[in-house]
C-alpha positions as CSV (number, residue, x, y, z in Angstrom):
1,M,25.8,6.0,50.9
2,E,29.5,6.5,50.9
3,T,29.4,7.5,47.2
4,I,26.9,10.3,48.0
5,I,29.1,11.6,50.8
6,T,32.2,11.5,48.6
7,W,30.3,13.4,45.8
8,A,29.1,16.0,48.3
9,K,32.6,16.5,49.6
10,E,34.0,16.9,46.1
11,N,31.2,19.3,45.0
12,F,30.8,21.3,48.2
13,D,31.4,24.7,46.4
14,L,28.8,23.8,43.7
15,I,26.3,22.8,46.4
16,C,26.9,26.1,48.3
17,L,26.4,28.1,45.1
18,G,23.2,26.3,44.3
19,V,21.8,27.0,47.8
20,G,22.8,30.6,47.6
21,V,21.1,31.1,44.2
22,L,18.0,29.4,45.5
23,G,18.0,31.7,48.5
24,V,18.2,34.8,46.3
25,L,15.4,33.5,44.1
26,I,13.2,32.9,47.1
27,G,14.0,36.4,48.4
28,I,13.1,38.0,45.1
29,I,9.8,36.1,44.9
30,S,8.8,37.0,48.4
31,L,9.7,40.7,47.7
32,I,7.4,40.7,44.6
33,Q,4.6,39.0,46.7
34,A,5.0,41.6,49.4
35,K,4.8,44.5,47.0
36,K,1.6,43.0,45.4
37,Q,0.0,42.7,48.8
38,A,1.0,46.3,49.8
39,N,-0.6,47.9,46.8
40,Y,-4.2,47.6,48.1
41,P,-6.1,50.9,48.0
42,K,-5.4,53.0,51.0
43,R,-8.3,53.9,53.3
44,D,-8.9,57.5,54.3
45,K,-7.7,58.2,57.8
46,A,-10.2,61.0,58.1
47,K,-13.2,58.6,58.1
């Protein structure tokens, strides 16, 4: 357990970079999904 903690302390910047990149990827994927769902045919408001 101590070796994992030591590794995490030594590679803190790398871990932060990985989490940041993962967050950006999730954001892009969710944006694409939202755009796909928003492109349904619009209903006429006059009806």
